N, C-alpha and C positions, 0 to 999 in steps of 0.2 A: 504493501500497501503506499504508494507515493502523495502525499498531497502538499498545499497550500493555504493558508488561514491564512485571507486578506479582512483587513481595517485598520479605522485608525487607533490610534495606538489607546491602551487605556477600554478598549472593546470587550476585552475578556480571551484574545488568541491566545497568553499563556496558559490560561486555566485550563480552556478546553483541550490544547495540546498534550498537557501534563497527562491528562485522562485518556487521551487517546494511544501516547507511547505506554500505559499500560493497559489497554482493552487489545493492542496490537503487537507489543513487545518492538518496538522499534522506535529509534530515536529521535527528539524534539532539536532540531536544527534552530535554534534562535540566535540570528547574527547577532542582537543586540546583548545577551547573556556572550556569546562566544567574544563578541570586542570586549566586555566589559571584564570580563575572565584573560583576554589578552593585556588588558590597562592596567589590573589588578597586578599581573605577573611579569608590569616591566615589559613585556619584548616588542621587539620593533615596531611590530604592526600598530600594538597597547599603545605604544606612545604616540606613533600616528596619530591616531585615533582620537585620544583621548582631550586633544585640545578641540577638536572637531562636535566630539558629542558630549562633552559641557557645556558647549552653545547653543545645543539643540539644532545643531544643522546636523546635515545625516553627510557618514563618511563616505568614499570615494567607493564608484563599482569598483572599482581597481581593484583593492582591499576586500572588499565584500564577496566581491566573485569571486577572489582566490581561497577565502576561508571556507564556503559553499565548495567548492572543488576539491580541497581537501578534505573536509570533512564529509563526504558522499564516496567519497571514496577509503569509508575506514570500514573494517569488516562489520559492526555494530547496525551498519545502516545497508548492508546489502540485502535484505528481505524488505528495506523500502527509507521514508524518512516522514516528518512532518516538518515541513519549512512555516515557522513564524518570525514575522519580521522580513520577510524575505518572498519575492522581488519589490522592491519598493521604487524600480522605477519600468517604464515598458522598455528602456534598453538591459535593463537586466533580465528583465523576461523574456527576450530573444537571445541573452548569451546563455541564460537556463535551460533556454530550448534545445540549443547548438548544443551545450554541453551535455543535456540529457541524452539528446539525439545522436551526439558522439560516441556513450557507453551501451546505445541499444533500451536506454531504457526511456518508458513516459508517464507522466500524470496520470493518475486519477480522477484527480477533482480537485479544485481550485476552490476554496468554502470562504464566501465574503461576511461578514460578522458584520450588519447593517446596522446603525445605531444613530440617536442625535446626538451630535456635536455638540450641541450647548451643556446638555446635561452630564461628556462627558470631565469637565472641568472638575466639576463639583464631586465624580465619581474618582480622580484622580484625587483632588484635599484631603477627600475620605481613608483614602490607601495609605495617603504620606503619614496623616494623624494614628490611623494604625500601625503602621513601624514604627512609630514613637512611640505609643505607649504600650507596644511590645518590648520597649528596649532593642529595638532591630534600628537598625543606620538607613534613612529615608536618601532613594535613588536620585541624583542630581536632577534627573529626565521628573522625575514629580512632582518639581517647583512650579505652581502655578504659569507663571512667563515663561521657563524654558516646555512645557506641557502646550502653552499654547503656542509658543513656535514650531515644536513638532507638528501641531494640527495641521497648522499651517503650510506646513511643507507635505504632509499627508497629502492634503487638500489637493495642493500647487500640484506634486508627483507622482506619487501612488495612487491615486483615485482614475488616474487613467490605466492601469495594469488591468483594469475589472473589465475594459472591453475586450484587449488583448485576450483574455482567458474566454470570454461569453464567444467570441469568431470561432473561438476551437471546439467549442461544446460542451466545455469544462465549469463553466463558473454556475454557483449554486448560492444563495442567498438563505440565511439564515436572521432573525428579530435576535442582533446583538444585545438590547435594551429588558429581553425578558430573563425570566431567573436564571442562574447554570443549569439545574434539572432542564427547563424547558430549554434551552440553546444545546444544551447535549444529546438531547432526544431527538432534535431538530436534525445534527450534526450525524446520528447514528441511522436517521430515516434515510439522508442522501446517500453513508457510506454502505446501506443493507444491498450486500450483492456485490460491492466492488472487490472484496476481498479475493 
């Protein structure tokens, strides 16, 4: 099972990807998580990406596509993967298509979590407050101002990716503002029979 989860930051892609990794036994490939890990480890890519991520902007296609290409070649991704936060641009989607074609692989589905953008800022403020209350660090990109920058970037760049997958007959929509259980059920209904 090879899936892409689409939707703006804060839509719940990470929550659903975690559930799907358990269900299908395939890894979640979150470019955000991979980049944050590289930043924490102080790797060359991490250092290069840190300033860009801290400002809320998107890292270059070269960095992101390189990370994805390396990651899907690892043994745990042999039976599939869930891409969360990638592709972010039509160019990345086209590069992903070429990468998968070169390996003889196809996507099973691209699922977009449709959300009310105005309500997402409140969702992020709550997420940051919950992290603080639990004694966990608050992600830099959970700052409301940084989040708004990321949301603007999503609607400027990433929203154009959905027509790319619609044209391929791979795009499916789920109401991302529904409860977690309802979103999960919607995704399961789409994937039923695709495994």
